[in-house]
C-alpha positions in Angstrom: -1.4 10.5 25.8 -3.1 9.2 22.2 -1.0 7.0 20.5 0.6 7.3 17.6 -0.7 5.1 14.4 0.9 1.9 14.5 3.8 2.3 11.4 4.9 4.8 14.0 5.3 2.2 16.8 6.9 0.0 14.8 9.7 3.1 13.7 10.2 3.3 17.2 10.8 -0.2 18.0 13.6 -0.2 14.9 15.2 3.2 16.7 15.7 0.2 19.7 17.5 -2.3 18.2 19.4 0.0 15.7 20.8 2.7 18.5 23.9 0.4 19.7 23.6 -3.1 17.9 24.2 -2.9 13.7 27.5 -3.2 12.2 28.9 -0.6 9.2 28.8 -2.0 5.9 30.5 1.0 4.3 30.0 5.2 4.2 27.1 6.7 3.1 27.2 10.6 1.9 24.2 11.0 -0.2 21.8 8.5 -0.5 19.3 7.9 -3.7 17.0 4.9 -3.8 15.0 4.9 -7.1 12.3 2.4 -5.9 11.1 4.7 -3.3 12.1 7.5 -4.9 14.2 9.6 -2.5 18.0 11.5 -2.5 18.9 12.9 0.8 22.7 13.9 1.5 23.4 12.4 5.0 25.8 13.2 7.3 29.3 11.5 6.5 29.5 10.4 9.8 26.6 7.8 9.2 27.6 4.9 7.8 25.0 2.2 6.5 24.0 -0.7 7.3 22.0 -3.6 6.5 18.5 -3.3 5.7 16.2 -4.1 8.7 12.5 -5.0 8.3 12.2 -2.8 5.5 13.8 0.5 6.9 16.9 1.8 5.1 19.5 2.1 7.9 22.5 4.5 8.8 23.9 4.8 12.3 27.5 6.5 13.5 30.1 4.6 14.5 29.6 5.9 18.2 26.0 5.0 17.7 24.8 8.6 18.6 23.1 9.2 16.0 20.7 7.0 13.6 18.6 7.6 10.0 15.7 5.6 9.5 14.2 5.8 6.3 11.2 3.5 5.4 9.0 3.7 1.8 5.1 3.7 2.6 3.5 4.3 -0.5 0.2 6.5 -0.8 0.1 7.0 2.7 -2.1 9.8 3.9 -0.6 13.3 5.1 -3.8 14.8 6.9 -4.5 11.1 8.6 -0.7 11.2 9.8 -0.9 14.9 10.8 -4.4 14.3 12.4 -2.8 11.1 14.8 0.4 13.7 15.5 -1.5 16.0 17.3 -2.1 13.3 19.8 1.0 13.9 21.5 3.0 11.0 22.0 4.2 7.2 22.2 3.7 5.5 25.5 4.6 1.6 25.7 5.5 0.6 29.6 8.8 -0.3 30.1 9.8 0.1 26.6 9.1 3.1 24.3 7.8 6.6 26.0 7.8 9.5 23.5 6.7 12.7 23.6 6.2 15.0 21.3 8.1 18.4 22.1 7.6 21.0 19.4 4.9 22.2 16.7 4.7 21.0 13.6 6.3 22.2 10.4 5.6 21.8 7.6 8.4 20.0 5.5 9.7 22.2 2.4 10.2 19.4 -0.3 9.0 20.5 -3.7 6.9 17.8 -5.9 5.4 16.7 -3.2 4.5 17.3 0.8 6.0 16.4 4.3 5.5 17.2 7.7 8.2 17.2 10.5 7.4 16.6 14.5 10.0 17.1 16.7 9.8 14.5 19.8 12.3 13.5 22.7 11.9 10.1 25.6 13.0 7.0 26.4 13.8 4.2 24.0 14.7 0.8 25.4 17.5 1.6 27.7 18.3 4.6 25.9 17.3 8.3 26.4 16.4 9.8 23.0 16.3 13.1 20.7 15.2 13.1 17.3 12.7 14.2 14.7 10.0 12.1 12.7 8.4 13.2 9.5 6.5 11.8 6.7 6.8 12.5 3.4 4.5 12.4 0.4 4.9 13.0 -3.9 2.5 14.0 -6.7 4.4 10.4 -7.9 2.9 7.9 -5.9 6.3 8.6 -3.4 5.9 8.0 0.0 8.3 7.3 2.9 9.2 8.5 6.5 12.5 9.6 7.9 13.4 9.6 11.5 16.5 11.1 12.4 17.5 10.3 16.3 20.8 10.8 18.8 21.2 10.5 22.4 20.3 13.9 24.4 23.4 14.3 25.0 24.7 14.4 22.0 21.9 16.0 20.9 23.4 19.6 20.2 25.8 18.3 18.0 23.7 16.5 15.7 20.3 18.9 15.8 22.2 21.2 13.4 23.3 17.9 10.9 20.0 16.6 11.1 18.3 19.6 9.9 21.0 19.9 7.2 19.8 16.4 6.3 16.2 16.8 5.7 17.0 20.2 4.0 18.6 18.4 1.7 15.6 15.7 1.4 14.6 15.5 -2.5 11.8 13.2 -4.3 13.0 11.5 -7.3 11.3 9.4 -10.1 10.8 6.3 -9.4 11.9 3.0 -11.0 9.2 0.4 -10.6 11.4 -2.3 -12.9 13.6 -3.9 -10.3 10.3 -4.6 -8.4 8.4 -5.9 -11.0 11.3 -8.3 -12.0 11.5 -9.4 -8.7 7.7 -10.1 -8.1 7.7 -12.2 -12.0 10.7 -14.4 -10.7 8.9 -15.1 -7.9 5.2 -16.3 -9.3 5.9 -17.4 -12.2 5.4 -20.9 -12.7 3.4 -21.0 -9.2 0.0 -22.1 -8.0 -2.0 -19.2 -6.0 -4.7 -20.8 -4.3 -6.3 -18.2 -1.3 -6.3 -20.2 2.0 -9.8 -19.6 2.6 -11.7 -22.1 3.6 -14.7 -22.7 1.6 -18.4 -22.3 2.8 -20.6 -25.3 3.2 -22.1 -26.0 -0.3 -19.6 -23.8 -1.9 -16.5 -24.7 -4.0 -12.7 -24.6 -2.3 -11.1 -21.6 -3.9 -9.8 -22.3 -7.2 -5.5 -21.8 -8.2 -4.4 -19.3 -10.2 -1.9 -21.0 -12.5 0.8 -18.7 -13.5 2.6 -19.4 -16.6 5.9 -18.3 -17.9 4.6 -17.4 -21.3 2.4 -14.8 -19.7 -0.7 -17.4 -19.4 -3.3 -18.2 -17.2 -3.5 -21.7 -17.5 -7.3 -23.2 -16.7 -7.5 -26.1 -14.0 -8.7 -29.8 -15.7 -11.9 -30.6 -15.2 -12.7 -33.0 -13.2 -14.9 -35.0 -15.7 -13.5 -36.3 -18.6 -17.1 -37.7 -19.9 -17.2 -36.3 -23.6 -19.8 -32.8 -23.0 -23.1 -33.6 -25.9 -22.6 -31.4 -28.5 -25.0 -28.9 -29.1 -27.3 -28.1 -32.7 -29.2 -25.4 -33.9 -31.5 -24.6 -36.8 -30.4 -22.9 -39.6 -31.6 -21.6 -42.7 -29.7 -22.6 -45.9 -31.1 -20.9 -48.3 -33.6 -23.9 -49.5 -34.8 -25.9 -46.2 -34.2 -25.3 -42.3 -31.7 -27.7 -41.3 -30.3 -28.9 -38.0 -26.0 -28.3 -37.6 -24.3 -28.8 -34.7 -22.4 -25.9 -33.2 -18.8 -25.4 -33.2 -17.9 -23.6 -30.1 -15.4 -20.8 -30.3 -12.4 -21.9 -27.9 -11.6 -18.7 -25.4 -7.9 -17.8 -25.2 -6.4 -18.3 -22.1 -6.3 -14.9 -19.9 -3.0 -13.2 -19.5 -1.7 -12.2 -16.5 1.4 -9.2 -15.4 2.9 -7.0 -12.8 1.8 -3.3 -12.8 2.7 -0.9 -10.2 -0.1 0.7 -9.5 0.2 3.8 -6.2 3.5 2.8 -5.9 2.5 -0.6 -4.8 3.1 -4.0 -6.8 -0.3 -5.7 -8.4 -0.7 -8.6 -10.3 -3.3 -8.1 -13.0 -5.5 -10.8 -14.8 -6.5 -9.8 -17.9 -9.5 -12.2 -20.0 -13.0 -9.6 -21.0 -13.5 -6.2 -20.7 -12.5 -5.8 -16.6 -9.6 -7.1 -15.4 -8.6 -8.5 -12.1 -6.6 -6.3 -10.0 -4.9 -7.9 -6.9 -2.1 -6.0 -4.3 0.8 -7.9 -4.1 2.3 -8.4 -0.5 5.3 -10.5 1.2 5.6 -10.7 5.2 8.5 -13.0 5.6 7.5 -16.5 3.6 3.6 -15.3 3.1 2.2 -14.3 0.1 -0.9 -12.1 0.5 -3.1 -10.8 -2.3 -5.5 -7.6 -1.8 -4.3 -8.3 2.0 -5.3 -11.6 2.0 -3.3 -15.3 2.5 -2.4 -17.6 -0.5 -0.4 -20.3 -0.5 2.3 -20.6 -3.0 3.1 -24.1 -5.3 4.5 -25.2 -8.3 2.0 -25.9 -10.8 2.7 -28.9 -13.5 -0.1 -26.9 -16.2 2.4 -24.6 -17.9 4.1 -28.1 -19.3 
């Protein structure tokens, strides 16, 4: 049996942990999240739980049913469909899910989606559910999965369908995400965790100042450079004069959202450098490469 894509395995693991252990924090009803661009009318019996590993989690008080919503920007709906054709996901001793019906297109304006019914065993629970992926025209992307224990499925089947029918794309507001990244990176020195090859210099840090500039590292040598000279015609004769270097303005940095992902943009010259940003726990990744964060003193 072919496996789902790795992201689906994380979603399934989320169900294992959430079907029986989260404590409610408030009633759900309509759920709108401008950070991922989704609006969904959740069943009134579902209660909002604490976020778990990037999931927005909702469960019934008796833990009979749960809904998970996770942003997945810029994912490929085509590749998701291809993976779902595999038929299921199995992990001996903890997860055993199979597709139980035909893949369906999710009806949603300003985008597209796919839905597939699943059943199986997750941890100690047997479940039935629906897995879906949605991709919007304005870079919205998210997975929604709803699951119920089999003895409650008849009670929740139509209610789950009603929730899926209510899903709408909304315009994404990136301001909170961008502000959070500014707060995290301002005044910091970012150094790639890449060992220098023999004969090569160590990776240079990127020093981000609060005024939006990038501070250069202090030169290793304090010896004054030999002044350069050039010969020019002054109208009467050729004379040698010193060359006055024009100082290059410092590079500037900003945070932008590019295809739904936070991106560090450094502008100096005609082509800006762009680094996608991601945090896994306390580890920062820039364009997929680990980076250390420390305070810098060059901006003071």
